[in-house]
N, C-alpha and C positions, 0 to 999 in steps of 0.2 A: 667415399660416396660420390657418385658422379653428379655433376651439375646438370639440371634439366635444360632443355633447349629454350630459346627465346619465347616461342609460342606457348610452350608449356608453363613458363614462368608467368606470362600474362594470364594464363588460365588459372594458375594457382592464386594470383592476386585477386582475380575476379571471384573465385570461390571463397577466399578469405573475407572479401568484402560482403559476400552473400551471408556468410556465417555471422559477421558483425551486424548485418541488417536484421537478421532474425533475432539476435540477442537484444538489440536496441529497441525494437518495436514491441518486445514482449516483457520489458521491465528490468533488463540488466543495467547495472551502473556503468559509467563511462570507462572506468579503469578495467573492468572485466572485458568489455568489448575490445578495447585496444590490445589487452594482453592476449586474448584469443586470436585476434587477427594476426598479431605478430608471431604467435606460436605456430600458426599454420604456414605463414609465409616463410619463416626461417627453416621450417622442416623441409621445404622443397627448395631451399637454397636460392630464394629470390634475392636479387641484388638491389641494394639501395631503396628498399621499400620504405614508405612513410605513410602513416595513417593519422588523420586528424578527425576526431570524433566530436560532434556536438550533440546536443540533446535531441535533435531531429534531423541529423544529417551526417554523412561520412564522406570524407575526401581521401581518395587513395592515389598514391603516385609510386612509381618505381620502374626502372629499366624501360624507359620510353613508353610507360603506361600511365594514364591519368584518368580518373573517373570521380565524379561527384554525384552523390545520391541524396535526394530528399526522402526522409523517412517519416511519414505521417504518424501521429499518435493513434494507436488502436487499442482494442481491448487486450489486457495483459493475460498472457498464458505462461506462467512460470515453469510449467512442465517443459516447454520448448527451450527455455534457458538451461534447464538441467540437461536436456538431450544434446544441445550444441556444446555445452561445456564438456560432456563426456566424449563427444565426437572429437573435439580438439585434442583431448588426451590420447584417444586412440590413434589419431594421426601421428602424434609424436612417437608413440610406442611402436607403430607398425609401418609408418610411412606408406600408407595405403595408396593404391593407384588413384589418380585424379578422377577417373571415371567412377570409382566407388565412392569417393568423397562427394562428388556431385550428386550421385544417386541418393546418398544418405541425407544430404541437405534438402534435396527435393522431397524426400519422404517426410522429413521433419516439418517442412513448410506445409505440406499437404495433409498432415496429421489432423485428426478430428479434434475440435475444441471440446471443452467440458460439456456434457449434455445439459441442455437448458433447464431441465427439471432439477438437476442436481445443483445448479447455480441458484435457481429460485429458492429451493429448499434451504440451501446454505445461507442465503440472505435472510430468509425468514427466521431461521434458528439464530443467526448472528444478531439480528436486531432485537429479538426477544431476550437473548442473553445479556446484551449490553443495556437493555432497559433495566434489568436487575442490577447490573454493575453500578448504574447511576442512580440507584435508590428506588426503583420501581418495585411494586409488589408482584406476587405471582399472577394475580389477576391482570395487572398491567402488562406483564410479559406475555400472557396468553393473547390479550388484545393486540399487542404489538406484533406478535407472530402472524396473526390474521392480516394486519395491515401490511406486513412485510411481503406477503405473497403477491398482491398486485403491484407493489413497488418493485419487486424482483422481476416481474414480467415486463414492466416499463423499462427497467434498466437493461434487460436482456434483449428486447426486441426493438426499442426505439433508439436509433443511431443517427444523430444529427451532430451539430457542433457541441463541443464540450460545454460551452456556455449555456446552450439550450438545455442539454441533458441535466446539468447541475441545477439550473434555475427551476426547471419544471419538475425535476426530481424532488427538490425541496418543497415545492408547492404541492405535489402529489402526496408526498409523505406527510406533510403537515395537515392537509385536508382530510386524509384518511384517519389520522389520529383524532382530529377534532370531531369528525363524524362518529367515530367509535365511542368517544366519551359522551357525546350528545345523546347517543342511543342507549347509554347506560352500561356499555361494555368497556371497562377501564376506569380507574380511579384518579390517577395522577397524570394529567395531560403532559406537563413538562418532561417527566421521565420517559413517557412513551415517545414523544417527538425526538428527544435526545438520542434514544436508542435507535430510532428509525433513520435519522440523518447520518448516523455513523456509517451506514452502508454506502453513502455517497462520498465519504471522505476520500480525497485523492491520495491513497496510501503509497502508491508507487512514486509519483513525482515528489511527494513530501519526504519519503525516506531516502530515495536516491539523490535528491537535491542536497540533502545534508551530507551524504557520503561523498558526493562529488566535491563539495566544498572541503571536506576533510582530506581528500586526495589532491587538493590544489587545482581542481578543474573548476575554476571560478566562474567562467562563462556558462558552462553547462549547469553548474550548481545553482547559480543565480536565476537562470532561465527556468529550471524546474521548480524552484521555490516560488518564483513569481506565478507559474502555472498553478501550483498548489494554492497560493494565496488567492488567486482569482477564483478558483473553485470554491474555497471557503466563503468568499463574498457572495458568489452566486447561490450557494446553498442557503446562506443566511437570508438573502433577498427572497428566495422561494418560500421559506418559512414565514417571512414577514408578509408576503402576499397572501398566504393562507390565512393569517390572522386578519388581514384587511378585508378579504372576501367574506370571512365569517362575520366580521363586524358589520359589514354592509347588509348582510342577510338577517342579522339578529338585532339586538338592541345596543350595539356598540361593541368595542373591543372587549374580548373576554378577559376578565380580571383573574389573574393568577396570584396565588400566595407565594410565600418564600419557598425555596427548594425543600422538598421533603424526602425523607428516607424511611422506607419500610423497615421496621425493627427486625422482622424475621429474615427478610432478604439481605439485610446488612451483615448477617453472621458469616463468619469465614467459611463454614461448611456449605453455604449457598453461593457465596461470592466466588470461591475458587473453581468449583465446577462450572459456574456460569462463564467465567473467563476462559476456561478450557473449551467449552462448547461454542462460545462466540467466536473464538479464534479459529477453530476448526471450520465453522460455517463460512467465515470469510476466506479461508484457504481455498474453498471451492470457487468463490467469487474471483480470486486472483489466479485461478487455474494452476494451483500447486499440484504436484504429483500426489496421488492418493497415498502412496507409501510414506509421504511426509506429513500427512494430516496429524498423526499422533504427536510428532515432534513439534510441529507448529503450535498445537494446542498446549503442550507443556511449556513452550517458550512464552506464550502469552500469559499463561497461568502464573508462571514464576515471576514475570515482570510485574503482574498485578499484585501478587502476594507481597513483594518488596514494597510496592507503592502503598499498600494498605498498612504495612508495618511501620513505615516512616510516617504515614499520615496519622497514626495513633498518637504521635507526639503533640499534635495540634493542627487545626485547619490551616494555620498560617504557614505550615511547612509543605504546602501543596507543591511548590516549585521544587523543593528538595526531594519530595517523593517522586515527582515526575523524572527528575534527573537520575535518581538511584534506580528507578524502574527501567528507564531506557538503558542504563549501563548494564543492568542484569540481562535484558533482552539481547543487547549487542554481544555480551560475553557468551551467552548460551548459543547464539547463532554461530559464533566462531567455533565453538566446541562441536556443535552438531554438524557443522560443515565438514569437519574432519572425520567424525564418527560415521556419518551417513554418506560421505563422499558426494556431497551435494553443495552447490553454491550457498553461501551464507545469506545471500539476498532473499532466498525463499523463506527462511525462518525469520529474518529481520522484518521484512515487509508485513508478513502476517502477524508476527508477535507484537509489533509496536502499536497496533491499532487500538487495543484497550486503553492506552495512555493518551490518545489524541483527545484534546479538550473539546469534546462535542458539546458539553454543557455550556462552555463559553460561547460557542457559535449560537446556540439557541437563545440564551438569555440576552446576549448582545442584540440579536435581531428583535426580540420581544420588547426590550426597553427602548429601542429606536422607534418602533412602531407606536409605542405608548408615549413617545415624546419625553422619556425619562433619560435625558442625555447624560447626566452625571453618572447614573448607574450603568448606562451603556458603555461609557468610557472606562469606568472602573472594571467592569466585567471583561471588556475587550482587552484591556491592558494586562489583566491577570492571565487570560488565555494566551496572550503573546509571550508572557514570561514563561508559562508552562511549555510553550512550543520551543522557545530558546533553550530551556532546560533539557528537553528531549533531544534537541540537536546536539547539545553539549555532551550528553551521555553517549550518543552514537559516534560522534567525531572523536571523542577521547579514547574509545575502545578500538577505533579503526587501526591505528598503527600497531597496537599490541596484538590484535588478531592477525595482522599481516606478518609480524615477526614469528608468531606461533606457526603459521602456515608455511613459512619459508624453512623453519627448523624441521618441520615434519617432512618436507620434500627432500631436504638434505639427508635426513635420517633414512 
């Protein structure tokens, strides 16, 4: 195989960087970005290439070529991750001309995002389903679905800083639920708000941050987890502002009882379909390929089923339940990546959402507003432990999934 000329090597490096750029801005983990760029560069016999990938930037060097790119955080489109991943494999298999590679990358970047109506509908279905998962009744779910429609429009069409979007998203979601209950549509406000704010949860930085840590990309992992933590704080502040505004307009802070669970909605034959539908709905939010919706839904449902099974041993086992649920989601993601020939990131990001401690975010915000600091600290610490348990499940399964994938390639 002949080595390409100097100018062509630089072009190959530029196109490899472009592929990494598309992956990084659309939700791929650091290790996948680096692997894809190295795969493309080595296929075209680029000499001395080196790629340094951060959570929001790529530095490329090699054969008298150097380039640094800042990559801003944008809306996630997992379908583009799938397309670039497949393109890189086609490059290895056929060593396609660089003109063709450039044209396909340009086509992927210019591809249409998920239709706005599908994203809004997915958000509404998702928040209604997660309202049921966290103890809401069918009436609560119907009210949350209605609240999810304007929240979905806000999320789809309002694009400012992430801090602004999360803060005002929490405020909008909280006010919509309060207004709905005040008008008599909906019974359990906490369950409705918890379901609603799940749509705002930073699933991509939360999941990829943990995977990056597992892959020893400590800088990127810590940065992404900090981004996710800041988003959690902003969402909680937004919900807190909703309660404060409602208190100013009424007779003080709305008094909420202890968390409640609707008996009918708590049954497994309601919970499992709700987990499936909710995960499918959020698959649209993350821009997953439509052909993966079914598998994403099954992943989220299986993780939630294991979570409920462990939780039956006692409420004190919520941390163990989160760990086992995350382990299940990570394992299914690894298997489905092989079966569907699709990056495991797609199934992992979508499937892990039911386990995210949305209830902890809500109750911590409420107790802080109500000046119940001890309860706020207890609830917040429990949510932190659940988050660590989820991280442990994902990180533990990472090396096992990597070995399975390598064996498949060798076979």
